[in-house]
C-alpha positions as CSV (number, residue, x, y, z in Angstrom):
1,M,104.0,123.5,123.3
2,L,105.7,124.9,120.2
3,N,104.9,123.7,116.7
4,I,106.7,124.9,113.6
5,Q,105.4,123.4,110.4
6,N,106.7,123.8,106.8
7,L,108.0,127.3,107.6
8,T,109.5,129.4,104.8
9,F,110.8,132.9,105.3
10,L,112.3,135.3,102.8
11,Q,114.5,138.2,103.6
12,G,115.2,140.8,100.9
13,G,113.9,138.4,98.3
14,I,116.3,135.7,99.4
15,T,115.1,132.5,101.0
16,L,116.6,132.3,104.5
17,L,114.5,129.4,105.9
18,Q,112.7,126.8,103.8
19,N,110.3,124.1,104.9
20,V,111.5,124.2,108.5
21,N,109.8,121.8,110.9
22,L,110.4,121.8,114.7
23,Q,108.4,120.7,117.7
24,A,109.3,121.6,121.3
25,F,107.6,120.0,124.3
26,A,107.4,120.9,128.0
27,N,110.7,120.4,129.9
28,Q,112.7,119.9,126.7
29,R,116.1,121.6,126.4
30,I,117.0,122.3,122.8
31,G,120.3,123.6,121.5
32,L,119.8,125.6,118.2
33,V,123.1,125.5,116.4
34,G,124.4,126.6,113.0
35,K,126.8,128.9,111.3
36,N,126.7,132.6,111.9
37,G,124.1,134.2,109.6
38,C,122.2,131.0,108.9
39,G,118.9,132.3,110.4
40,K,118.9,131.3,114.1
41,S,118.0,134.8,115.4
42,T,115.5,135.1,112.6
43,L,113.8,131.9,113.8
44,F,113.6,133.3,117.3
45,R,111.9,136.5,115.9
46,L,109.4,134.3,114.2
47,I,108.7,132.3,117.4
48,R,108.2,135.6,119.3
49,G,105.8,136.8,116.6
50,E,108.0,139.7,115.6
51,A,108.1,138.5,112.0
52,R,105.7,136.5,109.9
53,P,106.6,133.5,107.8
54,D,106.0,133.7,104.0
55,S,104.5,130.2,104.2
56,G,103.9,127.6,106.9
57,E,103.1,128.4,110.5
58,V,104.4,128.9,114.0
59,S,102.0,128.1,116.7
60,M,102.1,128.1,120.5
61,Q,99.8,126.0,122.7
62,S,97.1,128.2,124.1
63,G,97.9,130.0,127.3
64,K,101.7,129.3,127.1
65,T,104.1,132.2,127.6
66,V,107.5,133.0,126.1
67,A,110.4,134.7,127.7
68,F,113.5,136.1,125.9
69,V,116.3,138.5,126.5
70,E,115.8,142.0,125.1
71,Q,118.8,143.0,122.9
72,E,118.3,146.7,123.5
73,I,120.4,148.0,126.3
74,A,118.1,149.5,129.0
75,N,118.8,153.0,130.1
76,S,116.6,154.0,133.0
77,D,116.9,155.3,136.5
78,Q,115.0,152.4,137.9
79,P,116.9,150.4,140.6
80,A,118.4,147.2,139.2
81,L,116.4,145.0,141.6
82,G,113.1,146.6,140.5
83,F,114.1,146.3,136.8
84,V,114.5,142.6,137.2
85,L,111.3,142.1,139.2
86,D,109.4,143.8,136.2
87,G,110.3,140.6,134.3
88,D,107.5,138.9,136.1
89,A,104.5,140.8,134.6
90,E,101.9,138.7,136.5
91,L,103.7,139.5,139.8
92,R,103.6,143.2,139.1
93,L,100.0,143.1,138.1
94,L,99.0,141.2,141.3
95,E,101.0,143.8,143.4
96,K,99.0,146.6,141.9
97,T,95.7,144.8,142.7
98,L,96.8,144.1,146.2
99,A,97.8,147.7,146.7
100,R,94.1,148.7,146.4
101,E,92.2,149.5,149.6
102,N,89.0,147.9,148.3
103,H,89.3,144.3,149.4
104,D,86.7,142.8,147.0
105,T,86.6,139.4,145.4
106,A,89.2,140.4,142.9
107,W,91.5,141.4,145.7
108,F,91.1,138.1,147.5
109,D,91.7,136.2,144.2
110,A,94.8,138.2,143.7
111,Q,96.0,137.5,147.2
112,H,95.5,133.7,146.7
113,R,97.4,133.8,143.4
114,F,100.2,135.9,144.9
115,E,100.7,133.3,147.6
116,A,100.6,130.5,145.0
117,I,103.4,132.0,143.0
118,D,105.4,132.8,146.1
119,G,105.2,136.5,145.6
120,Y,106.6,137.2,149.0
121,G,109.8,135.5,148.0
122,A,110.1,137.4,144.6
123,K,112.6,139.9,145.8
124,A,114.8,137.2,147.2
125,R,114.6,135.3,143.9
126,A,115.5,138.4,141.9
127,A,118.5,139.1,144.3
128,Q,119.7,135.5,143.8
129,L,119.6,135.9,140.0
130,L,121.6,139.1,140.2
131,N,124.1,137.7,142.6
132,G,124.5,134.6,140.4
133,L,125.2,136.8,137.4
134,G,127.9,138.7,139.3
135,F,126.2,141.7,140.8
136,A,127.4,142.5,144.3
137,S,124.7,142.9,146.9
138,D,125.4,146.6,147.5
139,T,124.7,147.4,143.8
140,L,121.2,146.0,143.6
141,E,119.6,149.4,144.3
142,R,121.8,151.3,141.9
143,P,120.0,152.8,138.8
144,V,120.2,150.7,135.7
145,S,121.7,153.7,133.8
146,S,124.8,153.7,136.1
147,F,125.9,150.3,134.8
148,S,128.1,149.7,131.7
149,G,126.6,148.2,128.6
150,G,127.8,144.7,129.3
151,W,126.3,144.7,132.8
152,R,123.0,146.1,131.5
153,M,122.9,143.1,129.2
154,R,123.3,140.9,132.3
155,L,120.3,142.8,133.8
156,N,118.3,142.0,130.7
157,L,119.2,138.3,131.1
158,A,118.2,138.4,134.8
159,R,114.9,140.0,133.9
160,A,114.1,137.3,131.3
161,L,115.0,134.6,133.9
162,M,112.6,136.2,136.4
163,H,109.7,135.6,134.0
164,R,108.0,132.4,134.9
165,A,107.6,131.4,131.3
166,D,106.7,128.1,129.7
167,L,109.3,128.6,126.9
168,L,112.6,130.4,127.4
169,L,114.5,131.6,124.4
170,L,118.2,132.4,125.0
171,D,120.3,133.8,122.1
172,E,124.0,133.7,123.0
173,P,123.5,134.3,126.8
174,T,127.1,133.8,127.6
175,N,128.4,136.6,125.4
176,H,128.7,139.1,128.3
177,L,129.4,136.7,131.1
178,D,132.6,135.6,132.7
179,L,133.3,131.9,133.6
180,E,131.9,132.3,137.1
181,A,128.6,133.5,135.8
182,I,128.5,130.9,133.1
183,L,128.9,128.1,135.6
184,W,126.1,129.6,137.7
185,L,123.8,129.9,134.7
186,E,124.5,126.2,133.8
187,Q,123.3,125.2,137.2
188,Y,120.3,127.5,137.1
189,L,119.2,126.2,133.6
190,A,119.5,122.6,134.8
191,R,116.8,123.3,137.3
192,Y,114.6,125.5,135.0
193,P,111.1,124.0,135.0
194,G,110.0,125.1,131.5
195,C,111.1,124.4,127.9
196,L,114.4,125.9,126.8
197,I,115.6,126.7,123.3
198,L,119.2,127.9,123.4
199,V,121.5,129.4,120.8
200,S,125.1,129.2,121.8
201,H,128.6,128.7,120.3
202,D,130.0,127.4,123.6
203,R,130.4,123.6,123.3
204,E,130.6,122.9,127.1
205,F,127.7,125.2,127.9
206,L,125.6,123.3,125.3
207,N,126.6,120.0,126.7
208,A,125.6,121.0,130.2
209,C,122.3,122.6,129.2
210,V,120.6,120.7,126.4
211,N,119.3,117.2,125.6
212,R,118.4,117.8,122.0
213,I,120.1,119.6,119.1
214,A,118.3,121.4,116.2
215,H,120.9,121.9,113.5
216,L,120.0,124.8,111.2
217,H,121.8,124.4,107.8
218,D,121.0,124.8,104.2
219,R,117.9,126.8,105.2
220,T,116.3,123.8,107.1
221,I,116.6,122.0,110.4
222,D,117.7,118.5,111.3
223,C,117.1,117.3,114.9
224,Y,119.4,115.0,116.9
225,T,118.8,113.5,120.4
226,G,121.5,114.2,123.0
227,D,124.0,116.9,123.8
228,Y,126.3,118.7,121.4
229,D,129.1,116.1,121.4
230,G,126.6,113.4,120.6
231,F,125.3,115.6,117.7
232,E,128.8,116.0,116.3
233,R,129.3,112.2,116.3
234,A,125.9,111.6,114.7
235,R,126.4,114.3,112.1
236,A,129.8,112.9,111.2
237,E,128.2,109.5,110.6
238,R,125.4,111.2,108.5
239,I,128.0,113.1,106.4
240,A,130.0,109.9,105.8
241,Q,126.8,108.1,104.7
242,Q,125.8,111.0,102.5
243,N,129.2,111.1,100.8
244,Q,129.1,107.3,100.3
245,A,125.7,107.7,98.6
246,F,127.0,110.6,96.6
247,N,130.0,108.7,95.3
248,K,127.8,105.7,94.3
249,Q,125.4,108.0,92.5
250,Q,128.3,109.7,90.7
251,E,129.4,106.3,89.4
252,K,125.9,105.5,88.3
253,I,125.6,108.9,86.5
254,A,128.9,108.4,84.8
255,H,127.8,105.0,83.5
256,L,124.5,106.3,82.2
257,E,126.0,109.3,80.5
258,D,128.7,107.1,78.9
259,F,126.0,104.8,77.5
260,V,124.0,107.8,76.1
261,R,127.1,109.3,74.6
262,R,128.1,106.1,72.8
263,F,124.7,104.9,71.6
264,R,122.5,108.0,71.1
265,A,123.3,108.1,67.4
266,K,122.8,104.4,66.7
267,A,119.3,103.5,65.6
268,T,119.5,100.0,67.2
269,K,120.3,101.5,70.6
270,A,118.2,104.7,70.3
271,K,115.3,103.6,72.6
272,Q,117.8,102.3,75.3
273,A,119.6,105.7,75.1
274,Q,116.4,107.6,75.5
275,S,115.5,105.4,78.5
276,R,118.9,106.2,80.1
277,I,118.3,109.9,79.5
278,K,115.0,109.7,81.3
279,A,116.7,107.7,84.1
280,L,119.2,110.6,84.5
281,D,116.4,113.1,84.7
282,R,114.6,111.2,87.4
283,L,117.6,110.9,89.6
284,T,117.4,113.1,92.8
285,R,120.9,114.4,92.9
286,I,122.7,113.9,96.2
287,A,124.9,116.8,97.3
288,P,128.4,116.0,98.4
289,A,128.2,116.6,102.1
290,H,131.8,117.7,102.5
291,V,131.1,120.6,100.1
292,A,127.8,121.6,101.7
293,D,129.4,121.4,105.2
294,G,132.6,123.2,104.5
295,H,135.0,124.1,107.3
296,F,137.9,126.4,108.0
297,E,141.5,125.4,108.2
298,L,143.4,128.1,110.0
299,E,147.2,128.3,110.5
300,I,149.1,130.7,112.7
301,E,152.8,130.4,112.2
302,A,155.5,131.3,114.6
303,P,158.9,132.6,113.5
304,E,161.5,130.0,112.8
305,R,163.7,131.3,115.5
306,S,162.7,132.8,118.9
307,P,164.6,134.0,121.9
308,D,164.1,131.8,125.0
309,L,163.1,134.7,127.3
310,L,160.2,136.7,125.9
311,L,159.4,138.9,128.9
312,R,160.0,139.2,132.7
313,A,157.9,141.0,135.3
314,E,159.4,141.7,138.7
315,K,157.3,143.0,141.6
316,M,155.0,144.4,139.0
317,G,151.9,146.3,140.3
318,F,149.2,148.3,138.7
319,A,146.7,150.9,140.0
320,Y,144.2,153.1,138.2
321,G,144.1,156.9,138.5
322,D,146.4,159.7,139.4
323,N,146.3,159.0,143.1
324,A,147.4,155.4,142.9
325,Q,149.5,154.4,145.9
326,T,151.6,151.2,146.0
327,S,154.1,149.7,148.4
328,H,156.8,150.5,145.8
329,A,158.3,153.6,144.2
330,R,155.7,155.6,142.3
331,S,155.8,155.0,138.5
332,P,155.6,158.1,136.3
333,H,152.8,156.4,134.4
334,T,149.1,156.8,135.3
335,N,146.4,154.9,133.7
336,P,142.7,155.5,132.8
337,L,140.2,152.8,133.6
338,P,140.1,150.5,130.5
339,E,136.8,149.4,128.9
340,G,135.3,146.2,130.3
341,E,137.5,145.9,133.4
342,V,134.7,146.1,136.1
343,A,134.5,143.6,139.0
344,N,130.9,143.5,140.1
345,E,130.7,147.1,138.9
346,S,132.9,148.1,141.8
347,L,136.0,149.2,139.9
348,R,134.3,152.3,138.5
349,E,134.8,153.7,142.0
350,S,138.3,152.2,142.4
351,R,140.3,155.0,140.7
352,G,143.4,155.3,142.8
353,K,143.2,151.8,144.2
354,V,145.7,149.0,143.5
355,L,144.4,146.4,141.2
356,F,147.2,144.0,141.8
357,D,150.8,144.1,143.1
358,N,154.0,142.1,143.4
359,I,153.5,140.0,140.2
360,E,156.5,137.8,139.4
361,L,156.3,136.3,135.9
362,V,158.9,134.9,133.5
363,L,157.5,134.1,130.1
364,R,159.6,131.8,127.9
365,A,159.2,130.6,124.3
366,G,156.5,127.9,124.0
367,A,154.7,128.9,127.3
368,R,151.0,128.3,127.1
369,I,149.1,130.1,129.9
370,A,145.4,130.7,130.5
371,L,144.4,133.5,133.0
372,L,141.5,132.7,135.3
373,G,139.7,134.9,137.8
374,P,136.6,136.8,138.5
375,N,135.3,139.4,136.1
376,G,137.2,142.6,136.7
377,A,140.0,141.2,138.8
378,G,142.5,142.4,136.2
379,K,142.9,139.7,133.5
380,S,142.4,142.1,130.6
381,T,144.6,144.7,132.4
382,L,147.4,142.2,132.8
383,I,147.2,141.3,129.1
384,K,147.4,145.1,128.2
385,L,150.5,145.4,130.5
386,L,152.2,142.6,128.7
387,T,151.5,144.2,125.3
388,G,152.9,147.6,126.5
389,E,149.5,149.3,126.0
390,L,149.5,150.0,129.7
391,H,152.5,150.6,132.0
392,P,153.1,149.2,135.5
393,T,152.6,151.7,138.3
394,S,155.2,149.8,140.4
395,G,157.9,147.2,139.8
396,K,159.1,146.6,136.3
397,L,158.3,144.7,133.1
398,E,161.1,143.9,130.7
399,I,160.1,142.8,127.1
400,T,162.8,141.2,125.0
401,P,163.6,143.6,122.1
402,D,162.4,142.9,118.6
403,I,160.0,140.1,119.5
404,R,156.6,140.3,117.7
405,I,153.5,140.3,119.9
406,G,150.2,139.3,118.4
407,Y,147.4,141.0,120.5
408,F,143.7,140.3,120.1
409,A,141.0,142.0,122.1
410,Q,137.4,142.8,121.4
411,H,137.9,146.6,121.6
412,Q,140.3,146.3,118.6
413,L,137.5,145.3,116.3
414,E,136.2,148.9,116.6
415,N,139.6,150.1,115.5
416,L,139.4,148.4,112.1
417,D,138.9,150.8,109.2
418,G,135.2,150.6,108.4
419,A,135.6,152.1,105.0
420,S,138.3,149.6,103.9
421,T,137.9,146.1,102.7
422,P,139.7,143.1,104.2
423,L,141.9,143.0,101.1
424,Q,142.8,146.7,101.6
425,H,143.7,146.0,105.3
426,M,146.0,143.2,104.2
427,E,147.6,145.3,101.4
428,R,148.5,148.0,104.0
429,L,150.0,145.4,106.2
430,A,151.9,143.6,103.3
431,P,152.3,146.1,100.5
432,K,154.9,144.0,98.6
433,E,152.8,140.8,98.6
434,T,150.7,139.8,95.6
435,T,146.9,140.2,95.6
436,L,146.5,136.5,94.9
437,A,148.5,135.5,97.9
438,L,146.6,137.9,100.2
439,R,143.2,136.7,98.9
440,S,144.3,133.1,99.5
441,F,145.4,134.0,103.0
442,L,142.1,135.7,103.8
443,G,140.2,132.7,102.4
444,R,141.7,130.6,105.2
445,F,139.9,132.8,107.7
446,G,136.5,132.5,106.0
447,L,136.9,135.8,104.2
448,A,136.7,134.8,100.5
449,G,134.7,135.9,97.5
450,D,132.3,138.8,98.3
451,S,133.7,139.2,101.8
452,E,137.1,140.2,100.6
453,D,135.7,143.3,98.8
454,R,133.0,144.5,101.2
455,P,133.7,147.4,103.5
456,V,134.4,146.3,107.1
457,A,131.6,148.6,108.4
458,S,129.1,146.1,106.9
459,F,130.7,143.1,108.7
460,S,129.2,141.2,111.6
461,G,131.1,140.7,114.8
462,G,132.2,137.3,113.7
463,E,133.6,138.6,110.4
464,K,135.5,141.4,112.1
465,S,137.0,138.9,114.5
466,R,138.2,136.7,111.7
467,L,139.8,139.7,110.0
468,A,141.5,140.7,113.2
469,L,142.8,137.2,113.6
470,A,144.0,137.1,110.0
471,L,145.9,140.4,110.4
472,L,147.5,139.1,113.6
473,A,148.5,135.7,112.0
474,W,150.1,137.3,109.0
475,Q,152.8,138.8,111.3
476,K,154.0,135.4,112.6
477,P,154.3,136.6,116.2
478,H,156.6,135.1,118.8
479,L,153.9,135.6,121.5
480,L,150.1,135.6,121.2
481,L,148.1,137.6,123.8
482,L,144.5,136.7,123.3
483,D,141.6,138.3,125.2
484,E,138.3,136.5,124.6
485,P,139.2,135.6,121.0
486,T,136.1,133.3,120.5
487,N,133.5,136.0,121.1
488,H,131.3,136.3,118.0
489,L,132.8,133.1,116.4
490,D,130.6,130.2,115.5
491,L,131.4,126.6,116.6
492,D,133.2,125.7,113.4
493,M,135.4,128.7,113.5
494,R,136.1,128.1,117.2
495,D,137.2,124.6,116.4
496,A,139.4,125.8,113.6
497,L,141.0,128.4,116.0
498,T,141.5,125.8,118.7
499,I,143.3,123.5,116.3
500,A,145.5,126.4,115.0
501,L,146.5,127.4,118.5
502,E,147.3,123.7,119.4
503,E,149.6,123.6,116.4
504,Y,151.1,127.1,116.9
505,A,154.7,126.8,118.1
506,G,155.0,130.2,119.8
507,A,154.0,131.3,123.3
508,V,150.3,132.0,124.3
509,V,148.7,133.9,127.1
510,L,144.9,133.5,126.9
511,V,141.9,135.0,128.6
512,S,138.7,133.1,127.6
513,H,135.4,131.8,129.0
514,D,135.5,129.0,126.4
515,R,136.5,126.0,128.5
516,S,137.1,123.8,125.5
517,L,139.7,126.3,124.2
518,I,141.4,126.5,127.6
519,R,141.6,122.7,128.0
520,A,143.0,122.3,124.5
521,V,145.6,125.2,124.5
522,A,146.8,125.9,128.0
523,D,149.5,124.0,129.9
524,E,149.4,126.3,132.9
525,L,146.5,128.1,134.6
526,W,147.2,131.4,136.4
527,L,144.7,132.9,138.9
528,V,144.2,136.6,138.9
529,A,142.2,137.5,142.1
530,D,142.4,139.4,145.3
531,G,145.2,141.7,144.0
532,E,147.4,138.8,143.0
533,A,148.3,136.9,139.8
534,K,149.9,133.5,140.5
535,L,150.1,129.9,139.2
536,F,146.9,128.0,140.0
537,D,147.4,124.5,141.5
538,G,144.7,122.6,139.7
539,D,142.6,122.2,136.6
540,L,139.3,123.8,135.5
541,E,137.3,121.4,137.7
542,D,139.4,122.6,140.7
543,Y,138.7,126.2,139.6
544,K,135.0,125.5,139.6
545,S,135.3,124.3,143.2
546,W,137.3,127.4,144.1
547,I,134.5,129.5,142.7
548,E,132.0,127.7,144.8
549,T,133.9,128.3,148.0
550,R,133.9,132.1,147.2
551,R,130.2,132.3,146.2
552,P,127.8,132.9,149.2
553,R,125.3,130.1,149.4
554,E,122.1,131.3,147.8
555,A,119.9,129.4,150.2
556,A,121.7,130.8,153.2
557,T,121.0,134.4,152.1
558,Q,117.2,133.7,152.3
559,A,116.8,131.0,154.9
560,Q,116.2,131.8,158.5
561,P,119.3,131.4,160.6
562,E,119.6,128.0,162.2
563,K,119.2,128.0,166.0
564,P,122.6,127.0,167.5
565,R,122.6,123.6,169.2
566,P,123.3,123.8,172.9
567,Q,126.9,123.0,173.7
568,N,126.0,120.1,175.9
569,A,123.7,118.6,173.3
570,P,124.3,114.9,172.8
571,K,126.0,113.7,169.6
572,P,123.7,112.3,166.9
573,N,123.1,108.5,167.2
574,R,125.5,107.0,164.7
575,K,123.3,103.9,164.3
576,A,120.3,106.0,163.4
577,L,122.5,108.0,161.0
578,Q,123.7,104.9,159.2
579,S,120.2,103.6,158.9
580,K,119.1,106.9,157.3
581,Q,122.1,106.8,155.0
582,T,121.2,103.3,153.8
583,K,117.7,104.5,153.0
584,L,119.0,107.4,151.1
585,E,121.4,105.2,149.1
586,T,118.4,102.9,148.2
587,A,116.3,105.8,147.2
588,L,119.1,107.3,145.1
589,A,119.8,104.0,143.3
590,T,116.1,103.7,142.5
591,A,115.9,107.3,141.2
592,Q,119.1,106.9,139.1
593,S,117.7,103.6,137.6
594,E,114.4,105.3,136.7
595,L,116.3,108.3,135.2
596,A,118.4,106.0,133.1
597,A,115.3,104.3,131.7
598,V,113.7,107.7,130.8
599,N,117.0,108.7,129.1
600,R,117.0,105.6,127.0
601,Q,113.4,106.4,125.8
602,L,114.3,110.0,125.0
603,A,117.4,108.8,123.1
604,D,115.4,106.3,121.1
605,P,114.7,107.7,117.6
606,A,111.5,105.7,117.6
607,T,110.1,108.0,120.2
608,Y,110.1,110.8,117.6
609,A,109.2,108.7,114.5
610,N,105.4,109.2,115.1
611,P,105.5,111.7,118.0
612,D,102.8,111.5,120.6
613,R,102.9,115.0,122.1
614,D,101.4,114.0,125.4
615,R,103.8,111.0,125.9
616,I,106.9,113.1,125.0
617,S,105.8,115.9,127.2
618,L,105.3,113.4,130.1
619,L,108.7,111.9,129.4
620,N,110.4,115.3,129.6
621,A,108.5,116.2,132.7
622,T,109.5,112.9,134.3
623,H,113.1,113.5,133.2
624,A,113.2,116.9,134.9
625,R,111.5,115.6,138.1
626,L,114.0,112.6,138.4
627,E,117.0,114.8,137.7
628,A,115.9,117.2,140.5
629,Q,115.2,114.2,142.8
630,V,118.6,112.6,142.1
631,S,120.3,116.0,142.8
632,E,118.4,116.4,146.0
633,L,119.2,112.9,147.2
634,E,122.9,113.3,146.4
635,E,123.0,116.6,148.4
636,S,121.2,114.9,151.4
637,W,123.6,112.0,151.3
638,L,126.7,114.3,151.3
639,E,125.3,116.4,154.2
640,L,124.7,113.2,156.1
641,E,128.2,111.9,155.4
642,M,129.7,115.2,156.6
643,T,127.6,115.0,159.8
644,M,128.8,111.4,160.4
645,E,132.5,112.4,159.8
646,A,132.1,115.4,162.2
647,G,130.7,113.0,164.9
648,N,133.8,110.8,164.8
């Protein structure tokens, strides 16, 4: 479907991509990974035809279409549902044709095609996309311009998913999503019938969505079969082998150079010395992999001594606006609506409404808490209350005097001084420290060399995040309050931050949609939902189940209501049900066995040694069909099991 051959691309005279080769076939799911700034988004631009390679080629199979998420934030008065429907250009064209009064041959052809693509169900599909991405049903007719920037990016994502494309390009689709929407998107992409190329820095999202990794590094691409975890294992083995080869070559070079040095001047050994010099010139130098693949080593230190009690909240409540009413005495503090705290876009109308109430929280040294809950339920607001940036509108919050709180949130990145360099930021924070020590400290956060002396205004989101984390870490806080700290960070930096937080001895309260980070750092999960914040009894898998119980079943919103069975209807025949269950189990075992066989073929490097496009395309199509079949059979088996249990 997609063929990239020997592609080289220069930007500003600098080679960004060199001799890149990549093939994508129908039904493949490819994760494109690499450090920030390595050229992933540029490669997407080349695939979309928005840039031209300096050499090599990018070609798409004739008649195949590409869908992608527009990065510009839409600002129109068009209803959200109509905006998403526009993502299916063919559907809209057919609708225009069918709106004509002249029922000629073209009209009947359009009618036939409209039925073939299930045009009558298009609105229902668009509504399902919007509901899955967190939009409440009563917001679907609201104009696009009435939504905040983050929610308009969700609209762009829904619009791209509405496009029935052969190739879907997704560049960091989870950046503006909460955990609920990410879990829904994972399930949606698992059923996506086309080819997917996905850029993401979310390890678990990649594991759930892809079966092949394209690693962009050193201006080229290496491909690995399997998910992201499998790629990391294979890459570690490759790096070890490369380093072993490098060390052996270094020994050989040292031996040859020593021979040349000792015998170049001796006439009897002159020819042999010249031979060794030529041998040195012919050697293809192997790079030390650990240098080419450098990594970050962060450290966030806590103070040597810390009070046991850091803060205590008693019957704490919070409401937005001047007219907030609570069940407790009115606080003198009133609060504006903070950026980003929007639950299904409903909180913009919630001024004067209670966000949560009666929170009881005792935070002690060493506590490690992750806050879960729907987008807009109040997680970020709770963090701001704990920092003192906002004040409770009821109850009380007592923070132990003189403790240092390290607070990280995305909006803080905009408060960095754009005209100053990272070094100048550090010098203001620690005026008595030596420049050498400050440079060394910044280097641990990937801000070394040129980065130290560039104005922050020129920084990417990832670089700003690293600087904000460095400023926070320097203060050796007793308590870290982190609101989405991994946004804009690449996978290597996320891993470094995870390790640093695991080793940090202070207390942590964390809001994140990065499940790997939550699993590694948090000892307790707190659920912020329905006006409450309380300890959640379970793990992330239990939280996923909790989300499913709250989400309306998509099929139920579109299916005809099932006719109620008469009260005197006989119970199903148990013997017949058991027979049906046995048949389902047999069919499921067969499908699982066939799927395992296809997985083995897709995982076999020989499959790609001399790639047969038709065979690989067929394997991927078979894989997608069998995955869907297994999922359908499992659901049927579970429904049957529930029916049998109900009949007992």
